[in-house]
C-alpha positions in Angstrom: -32.0 4.3 -36.9 -33.3 2.1 -34.9 -32.0 1.5 -31.5 -32.8 -1.3 -29.1 -34.5 -0.8 -26.1 -32.7 -2.8 -24.0 -29.4 -1.5 -25.2 -30.3 2.5 -24.2 -31.5 1.4 -20.9 -28.6 -0.5 -20.5 -26.4 2.5 -21.3 -28.6 4.7 -18.8 -28.0 2.7 -16.4 -24.5 2.3 -16.3 -24.3 6.0 -16.9 -26.5 6.0 -13.5 -24.8 3.7 -11.7 -21.1 5.3 -12.4 -22.3 8.5 -11.1 -23.9 7.1 -7.7 -20.2 5.3 -7.3 -18.0 8.0 -8.2 -19.9 10.8 -6.6 -18.4 9.6 -3.4 -20.3 10.3 0.0 -23.1 12.7 0.7 -22.8 16.6 1.4 -25.2 16.1 4.2 -23.8 13.6 6.3 -20.8 11.7 5.0 -20.7 8.8 7.3 -24.6 8.4 7.6 -24.5 5.6 5.3 -21.1 4.1 6.2 -22.4 4.0 9.9 -25.9 2.0 9.1 -24.1 -0.4 7.3 -21.3 -0.8 10.2 -24.5 -1.6 12.4 -25.6 -4.5 10.1 -22.2 -5.9 8.5 -23.3 -9.4 9.0 -25.7 -10.1 6.3 -29.0 -11.1 7.2 -31.7 -12.9 5.2 -32.5 -11.8 1.6 -35.9 -9.5 1.6 -39.2 -10.6 0.6 -40.0 -7.6 -1.7 -36.3 -7.2 -2.9 -34.4 -4.3 -3.4 -34.4 -1.0 -6.2 -31.3 -0.7 -8.2 -30.6 2.9 -5.9 -30.2 0.8 -2.8 -28.1 -1.8 -4.1 -25.7 0.7 -5.7 -25.2 2.6 -2.2 -24.6 -0.8 -0.2 -22.0 -1.2 -2.5 -20.7 2.0 -2.1 -20.7 1.5 1.5 -18.7 -1.6 1.0 -16.4 0.3 -1.3 -15.5 3.1 1.2 -15.9 1.4 4.4 -13.0 0.8 5.8 -11.5 4.5 5.0 -11.1 7.2 7.9 -11.0 10.8 7.6 -7.6 11.3 9.0 -5.9 8.9 6.5 -5.0 9.6 2.9 -7.3 7.9 0.3 -5.5 5.1 -1.8 -4.8 6.5 -5.1 -8.3 5.6 -7.4 -8.0 5.0 -11.0 -9.3 7.8 -13.5 -12.2 6.0 -14.8 -13.1 8.0 -17.7 -15.3 7.5 -20.6 -13.1 4.9 -22.2 -13.1 3.2 -19.1 -16.9 3.5 -19.1 -17.2 1.8 -22.3 -15.0 -1.0 -21.4 -17.5 -1.0 -18.4 -20.1 -1.6 -21.2 -18.6 -4.5 -22.7 -19.3 -6.4 -20.0 -22.6 -6.0 -19.3 -23.2 -6.1 -23.3 -21.9 -9.8 -23.2 -24.1 -10.7 -20.8 -27.1 -9.5 -23.1 -25.1 -10.9 -26.2 -25.3 -14.1 -24.5 -28.7 -14.5 -24.8 -29.2 -14.5 -28.5 -30.0 -17.0 -30.8 -27.2 -19.0 -31.8 -26.7 -17.7 -35.3 -27.0 -14.4 -34.7 -24.3 -15.4 -31.8 -22.0 -16.8 -33.9 -21.9 -13.9 -36.7 -21.5 -11.4 -33.9 -18.5 -12.9 -31.9 -16.7 -13.8 -35.3 -16.7 -10.5 -36.3 -15.7 -9.0 -32.8 -13.1 -11.2 -32.5 -11.7 -10.9 -35.9 -11.9 -7.4 -35.8 -10.3 -6.9 -32.4 -7.2 -9.5 -33.5 -6.7 -7.3 -37.2 -6.4 -4.4 -35.2 -4.1 -5.3 -32.7 -1.9 -7.0 -35.2 -1.5 -4.1 -37.5 -1.5 -1.9 -34.2 1.9 -3.9 -32.9 3.0 -4.2 -35.6 2.5 -8.1 -35.6 1.7 -9.9 -39.1 -0.6 -13.0 -39.7 -0.8 -13.2 -36.0 -3.7 -15.1 -33.8 -4.7 -13.7 -30.6 -6.2 -15.2 -27.5 -8.0 -13.0 -24.5 -7.6 -14.1 -21.3 -7.8 -12.6 -17.8 -4.8 -13.7 -15.9 -2.1 -12.5 -17.6 0.1 -15.6 -17.6 -2.9 -17.8 -18.9 -1.7 -17.0 -22.3 2.0 -18.5 -22.0 0.4 -21.4 -20.4 -1.4 -21.7 -23.5 1.4 -21.4 -25.8 3.2 -23.9 -24.0 1.0 -26.7 -24.4 1.3 -25.3 -27.9 4.5 -25.9 -28.2 4.4 -29.2 -26.4 1.5 -30.4 -28.7 3.7 -29.2 -31.8 7.4 -31.1 -30.7 5.9 -33.8 -29.1 3.2 -35.5 -32.0 2.1 -38.6 -29.9 1.4 -35.8 -27.1 -2.2 -36.1 -27.8 -2.5 -39.6 -28.0 0.5 -40.9 -25.6 0.0 -38.0 -22.6 2.7 -37.5 -20.3 4.6 -40.6 -21.1 6.1 -39.1 -24.2 8.0 -36.3 -22.0 10.0 -39.6 -20.4 12.1 -40.0 -24.1 13.1 -36.7 -24.0 12.4 -34.1 -21.4 11.5 -30.6 -22.6 13.4 -27.6 -20.6 11.7 -24.0 -20.7 14.4 -20.7 -20.3 14.2 -18.1 -18.5 15.6 -14.8 -17.7 16.6 -14.3 -13.7 14.4 -11.0 -14.3 11.4 -12.6 -15.4 8.3 -11.9 -13.5 9.1 -14.4 -9.4 6.9 -17.3 -9.8 6.4 -17.7 -13.4 8.6 -20.5 -14.0 7.3 -22.3 -10.9 3.7 -21.8 -12.2 4.3 -22.8 -15.6 5.4 -25.9 -14.1 3.1 -26.4 -11.7 0.1 -26.4 -14.6 2.2 -28.5 -16.8 3.0 -31.0 -15.0 6.6 -30.7 -15.5 9.5 -31.3 -12.8 11.3 -28.4 -11.3 14.0 -29.6 -13.3 12.6 -28.7 -17.1 12.9 -24.6 -15.8 16.4 -23.6 -16.3 17.1 -19.6 -14.9 19.3 -17.8 -17.6 21.3 -15.1 -15.4 22.1 -11.5 -16.9 25.3 -9.7 -17.6 27.7 -9.7 -14.9 30.7 -7.9 -17.4 29.3 -5.7 -19.9 26.0 -4.2 -21.0 23.0 -4.0 -19.0 23.0 -6.3 -15.4 19.6 -7.1 -16.1 19.6 -8.3 -19.9 20.2 -12.0 -20.4 23.6 -13.1 -21.2 23.0 -14.7 -24.6 27.2 -16.6 -24.3 25.6 -18.5 -21.3 21.8 -19.0 -22.6 24.0 -20.6 -26.0 26.2 -23.2 -23.3 23.1 -24.0 -21.4 21.4 -25.0 -24.7 24.3 -27.2 -25.9 24.4 -29.0 -22.5 21.0 -29.7 -22.4 21.2 -30.9 -25.8 23.8 -33.1 -25.2 22.0 -34.5 -22.1 19.6 -35.4 -24.3 16.8 -32.6 -23.0 14.8 -30.6 -25.3 14.7 -27.3 -25.5 11.3 -26.2 -26.1 10.9 -22.5 -24.9 12.5 -19.2 -24.3 10.8 -16.5 -22.2 12.7 -12.8 -22.9 11.8 -9.5 -21.7 10.9 -6.4 -23.2 10.7 -4.0 -20.5 11.9 -6.4 -17.6 9.4 -6.2 -14.4 12.3 -4.2 -12.2 14.0 -2.0 -14.6 12.1 -2.2 -17.6 15.4 -3.3 -19.7 14.6 -5.1 -22.7 16.8 -7.9 -23.7 18.7 -8.6 -27.1 15.9 -9.9 -28.5 17.3 -10.2 -32.2 20.0 -12.3 -30.7 17.8 -14.4 -29.5 15.6 -14.9 -31.8 18.7 -15.9 -34.2 19.4 -18.8 -31.2 15.8 -19.8 -30.8 15.9 -21.0 -34.8 19.2 -22.6 -34.7 18.2 -25.1 -31.7 14.0 -25.0 -33.1 12.9 -23.4 -29.8 10.1 -21.0 -29.7 10.5 -17.4 -28.2 7.8 -15.8 -26.4 8.0 -12.2 -25.3 6.4 -9.9 -22.3 7.3 -6.6 -20.8 5.6 -3.1 -21.0 7.9 -1.5 -23.4 6.1 -3.9 -26.2 3.8 -0.5 -26.3 6.2 1.2 -27.9 5.7 -1.0 -31.0 2.2 1.3 -31.7 4.3 4.6 -32.0 6.2 5.3 -35.4 10.0 5.6 -34.0 10.6 2.7 -32.0 14.3 1.3 -30.7 15.9 -1.0 -32.5 16.2 -4.3 -29.5 11.9 -3.5 -29.2 11.6 -3.4 -33.1 13.1 -7.2 -32.9 9.4 -8.7 -30.6 7.8 -8.5 -34.4 9.8 -11.3 -35.0 8.9 -13.9 -32.3 6.7 -16.6 -32.0 3.9 -14.7 -29.4 4.1 -12.0 -27.1 1.4 -11.2 -24.1 0.0 -7.6 -24.4 -1.5 -6.0 -21.5 -3.4 -3.2 -23.0 -5.8 -2.1 -19.5 -2.6 -0.6 -17.9 -1.5 1.3 -20.7 -4.6 2.6 -22.1 -6.5 2.9 -18.4 -9.0 0.6 -19.3 -10.5 -1.1 -16.2 -11.4 -4.6 -16.4 -10.3 -5.3 -19.9 -8.3 -8.7 -20.5 -4.8 -9.3 -21.7 -3.9 -10.6 -25.3 -1.7 -13.0 -26.3 -0.7 -12.5 -30.2 0.4 -15.7 -31.7 1.8 -17.5 -35.3 0.8 -21.1 -36.0 -0.5 -22.3 -38.9 -2.7 -25.2 -37.2 -5.7 -24.4 -36.0 -6.6 -27.9 -34.4 -3.6 -27.8 -32.3 -4.4 -24.2 -31.5 -7.9 -26.0 -30.4 -6.0 -28.9 -28.6 -4.2 -26.1 -26.2 -7.1 -24.0 -25.7 -5.8 -21.5 -27.4 -9.4 -20.6 -29.8 -12.7 -22.6 -28.3 -15.3 -23.9 -29.7 -18.1 -22.4 -27.6 -19.0 -18.8 -28.7 -19.5 -17.2 -25.2 -15.9 -17.9 -24.4 -15.0 -15.3 -27.8 -17.0 -12.7 -26.0 -13.7 -12.0 -24.0 -12.9 -9.7 -26.7 -15.9 -7.1 -26.5 -14.8 -4.8 -24.2 -11.7 -4.5 -26.0 -13.4 -4.0 -29.3 -15.6 -1.3 -28.1 -13.0 0.8 -26.1 -10.3 0.5 -29.2 -13.3 1.8 -31.8 -14.1 4.7 -29.1 -10.5 6.0 -28.7 -9.2 5.1 -32.5 -5.9 5.0 -33.7 -4.3 8.3 -33.0 -5.9 8.0 -29.2 -4.2 4.7 -28.4 -0.8 6.3 -30.0 -1.2 9.9 -28.2 -1.7 7.9 -24.7 1.4 5.4 -25.2 3.5 8.4 -26.7 2.6 11.0 -23.9 3.7 8.1 -21.3 7.2 7.4 -23.0 7.4 11.6 -22.6 6.9 11.7 -19.4 9.9 9.0 -19.0 12.3 11.0 -20.9 11.1 14.2 -19.2 11.9 13.0 -15.7 14.8 11.3 -17.0 16.5 14.3 -18.5 16.2 15.9 -14.8 17.6 13.7 -13.0 20.7 14.0 -15.2 20.6 17.3 -12.8 20.3 16.0 -9.8 23.6 15.4 -7.3 23.1 12.0 -4.9 20.5 10.7 -7.4 21.4 7.6 -9.7 19.7 6.2 -12.5 20.0 2.4 -13.0 21.4 1.4 -16.2 24.9 0.3 -17.2 27.7 -1.3 -15.4 30.1 1.1 -13.9 33.6 1.0 -14.9 34.4 -0.9 -11.9 33.2 -4.3 -13.3 35.2 -3.4 -16.2 38.7 -5.8 -16.7 41.8 -3.7 -15.9 43.5 -3.3 -19.4 47.2 -2.2 -19.7 47.5 1.8 -20.2 44.5 3.6 -18.5 43.2 5.5 -21.5 42.4 2.5 -23.5 40.7 1.2 -20.6 38.6 4.4 -20.1 37.9 4.8 -24.0 36.8 1.2 -23.8 34.5 1.9 -20.8 32.9 5.2 -22.6 32.2 3.2 -25.5 30.7 0.3 -24.3 28.1 3.2 -22.2 27.4 5.0 -25.1 26.2 1.9 -26.5 24.4 0.6 -23.8 22.5 4.0 -22.9 21.4 4.0 -26.8 19.9 0.7 -26.6 18.4 1.3 -23.3 16.0 4.2 -23.8 13.1 2.8 -22.0 10.0 4.0 -20.9 10.5 3.1 -17.1 13.1 5.1 -15.1 14.6 3.6 -11.6 16.7 5.7 -9.9 17.6 5.6 -6.5 19.9 8.0 -3.9 23.1 7.4 -3.3 25.8 9.4 -1.3 27.8 12.1 -2.6 30.8 10.3 -1.8 30.6 7.8 -4.5 28.5 10.1 -7.1 30.9 9.6 -9.7 30.0 5.6 -9.9 27.1 4.8 -11.8 25.5 1.5 -11.4 26.7 -1.9 -9.7 26.6 -2.7 -6.3 27.0 -0.2 -3.4 30.6 0.4 -2.4 30.2 1.9 1.2 32.3 3.6 3.6 30.7 2.3 6.9 29.5 -1.4 7.5 25.9 -2.0 6.7 26.0 1.3 4.3 23.6 -0.7 1.6 21.0 -1.8 4.6 20.7 2.3 5.2 20.6 3.4 1.8 17.8 0.9 1.3 15.9 1.6 4.3 16.2 5.4 2.7 15.2 4.9 -0.7 12.3 3.1 0.8 11.2 6.2 2.8 11.9 8.7 -0.3 9.7 6.7 -2.3 7.0 6.8 0.0 7.2 10.4 0.3 7.0 10.9 -3.1 4.1 9.1 -3.5 2.8 11.3 -0.6 3.6 14.5 -2.1 2.6 13.8 -5.5 0.0 10.8 -5.6 -0.3 11.6 -9.7 3.1 10.2 -10.5 2.4 6.8 -9.6 5.9 5.7 -8.2 6.4 2.5 -6.6 9.4 0.7 -4.7 11.5 -1.9 -6.7 14.1 -3.9 -5.5 16.6 -5.0 -7.4 19.4 -7.3 -7.1 22.5 -5.3 -7.6 21.4 -1.8 -7.0 18.8 -2.6 -3.9 15.8 -0.6 -3.1 14.9 1.7 -5.9 12.1 4.5 -7.0 10.6 3.1 -10.0 8.7 5.6 -12.4 6.7 3.4 -14.8 4.1 5.9 -16.7 3.0 2.6 -19.6 1.3 1.3 -16.5 0.1 4.1 -14.5 -0.3 7.7 -16.4 -3.3 6.5 -18.4 -5.3 5.5 -15.0 -4.1 8.6 -12.7 -3.9 11.0 -15.2 -0.3 12.1 -15.1 1.0 15.0 -16.6 4.0 16.9 -17.6 3.3 19.5 -14.4 3.2 16.6 -12.0 7.0 15.0 -13.2 8.4 18.7 -12.3 6.5 18.6 -9.2 8.4 15.5 -8.9 11.6 16.3 -9.1 11.0 19.4 -7.2 9.7 17.9 -4.2 12.5 15.2 -4.9 15.1 17.8 -5.1 13.7 19.3 -1.3 14.3 15.5 0.1 17.7 14.7 -1.1 19.5 17.5 1.1 17.6 16.0 3.9 18.5 12.3 2.9 22.6 13.6 3.0 22.2 15.5 6.3 20.7 12.0 7.8 23.1 9.7 6.8 25.9 11.9 7.5 24.7 12.5 11.0 23.8 9.0 11.8 27.7 8.5 12.7 27.3 11.2 15.3 24.2 10.1 16.9 25.7 6.8 17.1 29.3 8.5 18.7 27.0 10.7 21.4 25.1 7.9 22.3 28.2 6.2 23.3 29.4 8.8 25.7 26.0 8.2 27.4 26.1 5.5 30.3 22.4 5.3 30.7 21.7 5.0 27.1 22.0 2.4 24.3 23.0 2.5 21.0 20.3 0.2 18.7 21.5 -0.9 15.3 18.6 -1.2 13.2 20.0 -0.2 9.8 16.6 -0.9 8.1 15.3 2.3 10.4 15.0 5.5 7.9 16.5 7.7 9.9 19.2 9.0 12.5 18.9 5.7 14.5 17.5 4.2 18.1 18.1 4.9 21.4 17.0 3.2 24.7 17.2 4.2 28.2 18.5 1.4 30.3 18.0 2.4 34.2 20.6 2.5 36.5 18.5 -0.4 38.7 20.5 -3.6 39.3 18.5 -5.4 42.2 15.9 -6.3 39.7 15.3 -9.2 38.0 15.5 -9.8 34.1 11.6 -9.5 34.2 10.9 -6.5 36.4 14.0 -5.2 35.0 12.3 -5.7 31.1 9.0 -3.9 32.8 10.7 -0.9 34.3 12.8 -0.5 31.1 9.5 -0.8 28.9 7.6 2.1 31.6 10.6 4.5 31.0 11.3 4.4 27.4 7.3 4.9 26.5 7.1 8.1 29.1 10.5 9.5 27.8 8.8 8.7 24.0 6.1 10.9 25.4 8.1 13.8 26.5 9.8 14.1 23.3 7.0 14.4 21.5 5.5 16.9 22.9 9.1 18.8 22.3 8.3 22.0 20.0 11.5 20.4 17.9 11.2 19.0 14.0 12.5 16.0 14.6 10.0 13.0 14.7 10.2 10.3 17.5 8.6 6.8 17.4 8.5 3.4 18.4 9.8 2.6 14.7 8.7 0.0 12.3 5.1 -1.5 12.7 7.4 -5.0 12.6 10.4 -4.5 13.6 12.8 -6.6 15.6 14.0 -3.7 18.5 11.2 -2.9 21.1 10.9 -0.7 23.9 13.1 2.0 21.4 12.8 5.9 20.7 13.3 5.9 17.2 14.3 9.0 15.6 13.1 10.2 12.1 15.1 12.5 9.6 17.3 15.1 10.1 18.3 18.7 8.7 21.4 20.3 8.0 21.3 22.4 11.6 20.5 19.5 13.8 22.8 19.9 17.0 23.4 15.9 18.2 25.0 16.4 21.0 21.6 18.6 22.3 19.9 16.0 21.1 21.6 13.4 22.7 22.0 15.2 26.2 18.2 16.1 26.4 17.4 12.6 25.8 19.1 11.2 28.5 18.1 13.7 31.2 14.3 13.4 30.4 15.1 9.8 30.9 17.3 10.5 33.8 14.0 12.7 35.7 11.4 10.0 34.8 13.8 7.6 36.3 14.2 9.7 39.5 10.7 10.7 39.5 9.6 7.3 39.4 11.6 5.8 42.1 10.3 8.5 44.6 6.6 7.7 43.6 7.7 3.9 44.2 9.5 5.0 48.0 6.7 7.9 48.9 4.1 5.2 50.4 6.7 3.6 52.4 7.7 7.5 53.4 4.3 8.4 54.4 3.2 5.4 56.1 6.4 5.6 58.5 5.9 9.5 58.6 2.1 9.1 60.1 3.3 6.4 62.6 5.8 8.4 64.0 3.6 12.1 63.7 1.2 9.9 65.4 4.2 9.1 68.3 5.0 12.3 68.4 1.8 14.0 69.0 0.8 11.7 71.6 4.2 12.7 73.8 3.7 16.3 72.9 0.0 16.2 74.3 1.2 13.6 77.5 4.0 16.7 77.8 1.6 19.7 77.8 -0.8 17.8 80.3 2.1 17.9 82.7 2.8 21.5 82.6 -0.9 22.9 82.8 -2.0 20.9 85.8 -5.2 18.7 86.4 -6.9 22.3 87.6 -6.9 23.1 83.9 -8.2 20.3 81.8 -11.6 20.9 83.8 -13.8 22.3 81.5 -15.4 25.3 84.3 -12.4 25.4 86.5 -9.4 25.2 83.5 -11.6 28.6 81.5 -11.6 30.6 84.9 -8.1 30.0 85.6 -6.6 30.7 82.4 -8.4 33.8 82.2 -6.7 35.2 85.3 -3.4 33.5 84.5 -2.7 32.6 80.6 -0.4 29.7 80.2 2.6 29.7 78.0 2.9 26.4 76.5 6.5 25.6 75.0 5.5 22.5 73.1 6.0 23.3 69.5 4.1 22.2 66.2 5.8 19.5 63.8 6.2 19.8 60.0 6.3 16.7 57.9 9.1 17.2 55.0 7.7 14.9 52.3 11.3 14.4 50.4 13.1 13.7 53.7 10.7 11.8 55.1 11.2 13.6 58.3 9.3 15.1 61.2 10.7 18.6 62.1 9.6 21.6 64.6 8.0 24.4 63.4 10.0 27.0 65.2 13.0 27.7 62.7 9.5 28.6 60.6 7.9 31.2 62.8 10.9 32.6 63.8 12.4 33.5 60.2 8.6 34.7 59.7 9.2 36.8 62.3 12.3 38.4 61.0 11.4 38.1 57.2 7.7 39.8 57.6 6.5 36.9 56.0 7.0 33.5 53.4 7.4 34.1 49.4 6.2 31.5 47.7 8.9 29.2 46.0 9.1 30.2 42.1 9.0 27.7 40.0 11.7 26.5 37.9 11.2 27.5 34.2 10.3 24.8 32.0 12.6 24.1 28.8 9.6 23.9 26.7 9.1 27.7 27.1 10.9 29.4 23.9 9.9 32.4 21.9 8.0 31.9 18.8 9.4 30.6 15.9 12.1 28.6 18.1 12.9 25.2 18.0 15.0 22.8 19.9 17.9 21.5 19.0 18.9 24.0 16.1 22.6 24.6 16.1 23.8 28.8 16.7 24.5 30.0 13.1 23.1 27.1 11.1 19.3 27.8 10.9 19.2 31.5 11.1 17.2 33.6 13.5 15.4 30.4 13.9 18.6 28.3 15.0 18.5 28.3 18.7 19.1 26.1 21.6 17.1 25.2 24.5 18.8 27.4 27.3 18.8 30.5 24.9 15.2 30.1 23.8 14.3 29.6 28.2 16.6 32.7 29.0 15.0 34.9 26.2 11.3 34.0 27.2 12.3 34.6 31.0 13.7 38.3 29.9 10.8 39.0 28.3 8.1 38.1 30.5 10.7 40.2 33.5 10.1 43.1 31.0 6.1 42.7 30.6 5.4 42.1 34.1 8.2 43.3 36.7 8.4 41.6 40.2 8.3 44.2 43.6 11.5 44.1 45.5 12.1 43.4 49.0 14.7 45.0 51.0 15.2 41.2 52.6 14.4 38.6 50.0 13.2 35.5 51.8 14.3 32.2 51.9 12.4 29.8 49.9 10.7 26.7 52.1 10.2 23.2 50.9 6.8 22.7 49.3 6.6 19.5 51.3 6.4 20.9 54.5 3.3 20.2 56.4 2.9 21.7 59.9 1.2 19.8 62.9 0.7 20.8 66.9 -0.2 19.0 69.6 -3.9 18.4 71.0 -4.7 20.7 73.8 -8.0 21.5 75.7 -10.1 24.3 75.6 -7.8 27.4 75.9 -9.1 30.9 75.5 -8.0 32.7 72.0 -7.0 36.1 71.1 -9.9 36.8 68.5 -8.4 37.4 65.1 -10.2 37.7 61.6 -9.5 34.6 59.3 -6.8 34.8 56.7 -6.4 32.5 53.8 -3.8 29.8 53.7 -0.9 30.0 51.8 -0.6 28.5 48.6 2.4 26.3 49.3 0.4 24.4 51.7 1.8 25.1 55.3 -0.6 26.1 58.2 0.3 26.9 62.0 -0.5 29.5 64.5 0.3 32.5 66.4 -0.4 34.6 69.2 -2.0 37.8 68.9 1.2 39.8 69.4 2.8 38.4 65.5 -0.8 39.7 64.3 -0.1 43.3 65.0 3.8 42.9 63.9 2.7 41.1 60.3 2.9 43.6 57.4 -0.3 44.4 55.6 -0.9 42.0 52.8 0.5 39.3 54.5 -1.2 36.0 55.3 -1.1 34.1 58.4 0.0 30.5 59.1 -2.4 28.7 60.5 -1.4 25.6 63.0 -3.3 22.5 62.6 -4.8 21.2 66.1 -4.0 17.1 65.1 -7.9 16.6 65.3 
């Protein structure tokens, strides 16, 4: 068989390129290329000789991974398998085929387009349909709207938009359609927003995400009576949020009644390829057009979306842009043509079936979990009261069973809800405290983020629903093929969810206790931030009234910043942070999720005590400069006075160097002037006489005991645990410190003395007045005390000092 050498080379180059890009960083030095690229982030001039393919691909790899950091989790990357390589090869082949001669190009693209359209119509049961391939998934609907306008307004091709003035066209869409879809259509078609009619969803019976057909019928009648032209209806076979399907059969009958075009889109259209299809989705095969997004469903990168439609006039299709006379435009189908042949019918059906089975597996397991609700049906509280409770209950059960049968959707939406209201299903959240809806939304947002981190292959994401609030969504049809989700990933997801639900329940229950405990402390302010997923937020307020607002704000910021650091250093299971990045509250301490054995009272007391210590230490440091300055001035005055007194006592003769030495040798002089100590804490000068007398009685000065830090605990113990709640790990801060101290005493016994010495302040620093040269008794030098006190003693005190005691050395003041 003859092989085109260009095609063979293209396939080889594609395989080599994918190998380079998928291998990631080099094993020798992962960051070498990235650092080299970051140094030249500004593009320079093109090299004269050019670069080889490997260098260019390496540059592309650096661009793809330049923002990644080692300590951050990597983003979910699509698993590009062999079918993905075929899709990527299609883009390369399209560029190569476009250079063929015109006749060969026309035959080739006609074959590709017809084959792909035929396969898709048979696969999704859409008989006698045509296909339009487009990159933007909204473009197909836009072209369909142009087709309908050309069909309903016969003079549109010649008169243009002036013919629309006679009867204004109206496009109807569900309230659960994609955000901005209707506005995009009006903008591209040049229609006013009054041509867009949004139909609300059910409020009494059925799914809250299905279009209200009775209300739609009423709106259409009103528009017809006012002279407007109902043009097109956009229905959902799988809403973007909850994945529910509108009543497509009834909507098709309504469109036929008023001569409207029915367009359907949604993820549930993928189930048309299965043998067993629910009746609501089967009705989609009778629609006038529908949009399929095969890329996410089958895990195919960079393949176009497809809009299948039925229309008999090719001229109008050409005018609307659904068909093109340019051969290159039809090459968009080439990646799909290659990928569909590679997968085959069985491979396509198997991928879709696998995604549906994953949804059913998760849904069955969620029904057994407490505090987890699945979105779907209207609660019984929405059913109007009926005389006779049994009749109302029977009617409610009948409605719920019918709706559950109709909502067999491959999209699973669930949320955490408090246990007290677990018997209700669906509907708005009815809380037992103000702001419960916002709190549950924040907890569910945290739950989704944690599940996505713990089980990245699940592909769960956050969805905001109007009635339910923030929910967790599992859409395997959109993610399983790309992420390679398997049944074991669903089991792991349920396992992690089971572990996180008790944490959510405890946090929700302890939020009120935390608020009440904070209110009991005057120095703490409770910050009401309903968007924070955790116990809550608190701010320490310093007791400084004389400061103005700006200085007080700086003081609050400083204290709370230091308090956050100290709390983060504690050996506790809680997480302390500054809150959300763009949150409204600043200079606060946000406490994260809580467990069952959390002692809220101890937690709040610790926060208040640490804040108080920081505030007092800050005041001490602020006053230290002034205290030391005044103390030095007073010490200088005292030294001068003591020197003058000593000079008067000794006389003039003793000040003469030679005479004074001889006189002191024959008649030693005992000075009555004593040294001084400067107390930093009190900011005062005291005499050293009491210290020397105390040393003479006790035989030395022992170092004061260092206060035991509250952070000293036995291994495995944590702070803020209630006694008995957490087993052996549940120890309070006080008990942990006490046990640690007892353990240290047993390992290192302390020597006992008959008369324990009294502690002396660490701040005591002794000073003595200056004196002329006097004979001193020779003595061996002794090391200074650790507490920083220095002084002098006479020789006789050296003899009385017990062995091993250190002698204080008196400062001369020089």
